N, C-alpha and C positions, 0 to 999 in steps of 0.2 A: 300641317304638311305643306311643304314648299315644292312646287312642281315646275318642271321645264318640259317644253314640247319640242321635239325634233320632227320637222315636216309640217307645213302649215296649209295643207290642202283641206279637202272636205271633212275628213275625220278629225283633223287638228282643230278646226272650227267647232265641231260638235263637242269635242272634249273641253275646250276653253269655255264655251257657253254653259256646259253642264256644271262646271266648277262653281258657278254663281249660286247653285242650289245648296252648296255645302259650306258650312260655317268654318270648319277647321282646315279647309284646303284652299290654297291660293296659288295662282299662277305667277311665278316669279320671272321666268325667262323663256325665251323662244329662240329657235334657230332654223334657218332656211337658206338654201342655196340661191334663192331668189331675193335680191335686195329689195325690190319693189314690194313683194309679198311680205317680207320681214317688217318693213317700215309701216305698211298699211295695217298689218295685224297688230304690231306693237302699239300703234296709236289707238286703234279701236279698243284694245284691252288694257290700256294704260300701263304698258310695260316700260319701265325705265330704260332709257337708251343704253345704259351700260349693261343691261341684261338682254339686249337684242344682238344675237350672235350670228355672224355670217358663216362662221366655221363651226362644224359640229364638235370639233375637239375643244373649242373654247367653252361651250356650254357644259361639257363634261368636266372641265377643270374648275368650274365655278363652285366654290364651297358652300354657297348659300342655297344650292339646289340639291335636295336629297333624292328626289324621285323623277324619273324620266318617262314620258309617254312618247313612244315611237310611232309616228304616223306617216312614214315615208313609203315609197313603193316597195313591193314584195321582195325584189331581189337585193335590196339593201339591208334587210332586217338582220340577217345572220351576223354580219360584221359589226353593225351598230349595237346589237345586244351585247356582244363580247366587249366592245369598248365601254359600254355603260357599266357592265359588271366589273371590269378592271378598274373603273373609276369609282367603284363602290357606291353605285346608284341602284336603288330599287327600280325594276323595269316593268312597265305595263306596255306590251307591244301589240300592235294591231295584227289581226289574223290575215293570212297565215304567218306564223312567227318565222317560218323558213320556207324554202321552196322544194325540199326533198328530205327523204328519211336520213340520209347521211349527215346533212346539216343539223337535223333535229337531234341526233345522237350526240353530236359535237356540242350543241348548246346545252344539252342536259349535263354533260360533264363540266362545262364552264359554270353553270348555275350551282351545281353541288360544290365545286371548288370555292366559289365566291362567297358563299354563305349570305347572299343577298336574296331578296324576295323577287320572284319573277312570275308574271302572269300573262298568258296569251289572252287577248281581249275578245273573248266570246261573251258579249255582255248579257245574252239571254240567261246565262247561268247564274246571274245575280238577282234576277227578278223573282218575286215571291211565287209566281205561278209554277216555276220549275220545282220548287220545294213542295208545292201542293201536289204536283204530278207524282213525285216520289212518295209522298205520304199516302196518296190513294193506292198506289201499287203495293206499298208495304202493308196497307190495311186489307189487302186481298180484295179490293172493291171490284176488280174485273177478273178475278181468278188468276190462273197461270198465264203468263205472257207467252203468246205464240208468235206474233208478227208485228212488225213496225213498217209504216209507210211514211216517208219523209221527203219533202222536196223544197227546193229554193231556186227559183228562176226569175230573172228580170231581163226583159228585152232591152238591150243596150244599143239597139239600132244597127245600122250597116257597119260591118267590121272596118276599122280604120287602122292601117299599119302604123307602126311606130307610136302607138298609144299604149298606155299601161295594160289594158285588158286584152289587147290583141297582139302583144309582142312577147314572144317566147323568152327573150333575153331579160325582160322586165318582170318575169314571173306571171305572165298573163294566162288566161284560160278559165273556163268555168269551174274546174275542179279546185284550182288554187284560190280562186276568188270567192267561191261559195260552198265548196265541198266540206269545209270544216264544220258547217252547221249540221247537215244530216248525218255525217259520220260521227261527230262527237255526241250528238243526242242518242244515236243508235248505240254507241258504246256505253253511254251512261245508263240507259234503260236496260240493256241486255246484261249489265253487270251489277245491277242494284242488289241482288242477293248474294253477290260474290264478295266474300270478305278478303280474298287474296288479291293478287295483282290482276288487273283487268285482262280478260282473255281477248285475243286478237282474232277477228273473224276471217274466214276465207272469203275472197272476193271473186264472185262468179257472175255469169250471165251478163257480161259487160257489152254495152253498145254505146256508140257516140258518133259525133261528127267533128272532123278536123277541118279547120280553116286553112287556107294556103300559106298563112304565116306560121304554120306548125303549132297552133294552139287549138285546144278542144273548145268548141263553142257550146256543146251540150254533151251530157254523159249520163248513163244509167248503169246501175249495178245492183246485185243482190248480195247481201252480207249474211254469211252462215256462221253462227256462234256454236260453240261446243255444247251449250245447254239446250240446243234445239231451237232457239229463237232465230228468226230470219228478219232481215230488214231490206225493203226495197227502197233505194235512194235514187234521186234524180236531181241534176242541176243544169242550169242553162243561162247563157248570157245572150241568147238569140230569141228567146220566147218567155212570156210570162207564164209561170207555172202556178199550181194550186197554192204553194207556199204554206203548207200545213203539215202537221205530224199527227198520225193516228196510231194508237197503240191498241192492238187487238188481243184480248184474252179469252179464256175459256168461258167466262161469264159476262162478257160485255166489252166495251171499248172506251178509250179516252181519246177525245179529239182536242188537240192544242190548236186553236183557230188562228192564232198569231204567234207562232213560236219564236221568231227570230228578233223582231224589234217591237215587242208589245208596248202598248201605251201604259200610263200609270194605272189605269183601270182596264183590266183584261178579263177574259173569261175562258173557261174550259167547258167542254161538253162531256158528260158521263152518260153513255148509252148503256142501259141495263134494263132487263125485264120489259122490253118494248116501250121504254120511256126514255126521254132525254132530259137530264138534269143539268141546268146551267149553273156553273160554279164560278163565282166572281173572285178576282184577285186584285188587291189594291196595294199600290206602292206610293209612298210619299214623294218619291224621286223619279225622274225620268230614267230610262234604262241605262244610260251612260253615266249619269250621276250616281246611280245605285252601284254600278261597278266600281267607280272610284271610291265610294264610301266603303264597300266591302274590302277592297284592296288596302285602303288606309287602316281599316280596323285590324287587318292581319299584320300590318307593319307595327301598329301599337302593341300588339300581343307578342311581337318579336318572333312570329312564325316564319319558318323557312320555306313553307309552301302554304298556299291559300286553303282555307277550310272548305270542305264539301258543302255544296256541289260545284264550287268554282273549279276551274281547271287546275290540275297540278302539272308539273313538268312531265311526269310520266303520262298523264292523259294526253298532253299535247304531242308527245313523241309517238304514242300509240295511234293517235288520229292521223298524224303525218305518214306513218307506216302504211296505213290503209289507203290514204289518198295517193301515195306514190305508186302503190300496186294498181290501184284503180286507173290512174293516168296511163301507166304503162300498158295496161290491157286495152284501153281505148285505142291507143295507137296501133297495137297488134291487130285489133278488130278492123280498123280502117285499112291497114296494109293488106290483110287477107282479102278484102273486097276488091283490091286492085288486080288480083290474080285469079 
């Protein structure tokens, strides 16, 4: 599998380093608007100079590259995904794959037209521990699912205008940066027994805080699913949160201690009958290498969407629908406080 990277920031580096764990995948080309970053990155990863592209269009026209990893800032994803698909490249795109629901629906149409493989990079879905969680739920280990609690919050320090996280135009804010995680895992768990299209929850009880650059720095909500399951979700870029996911059932609960970026060796807690059982999960690959491996496996199978429990385009669109509604209601909540 020959790969190209567009965007050579933090996640671009993570991706490139993760490829070293995989035998059948190699990094062929890179592209960046920063010439200094391009040369430095290319030298470090031994990329031939002819495959170091200053223009994104050039890497997409390179016939030696079949798969593109998009690691640019949020507001650029929509247009880059379309260009990749039109160039007949398979696409692995950093989350969030777009910045609102309208863009999400447009990308879905483009993906279906292109017949190329697309995946939003929520890497936790490729780790063995998420399959273990699904297995435990399907085995009725905690009875009927009632409630989910899920959070992701990292203190990013004092807000700085004109930076990715704190700039509305760049797709900043806590919901776009981190909301994909608690929303997508809530949708996954709430729909485990649903053989039809995932049901979209109602978004209620929303509160949050808006920074003066018009981005949300923290947000909470409660999701109500038609099957009676509720999920309390919270994200923040101004404080460190618990960063765990708890699934409560009629007969016990499952605690995912490190749901978002688990190590190769991770563990779950099964709380039942007044006892806590520690369940270990082992992966031969780091979380990002595992995601690349699973994506590549689906390419080899000529699948037009990735196999469960990886995200499908429908999963991504559903997730963005919830996030868009959540974000809208945070701003409504803040505006009401002013009057």
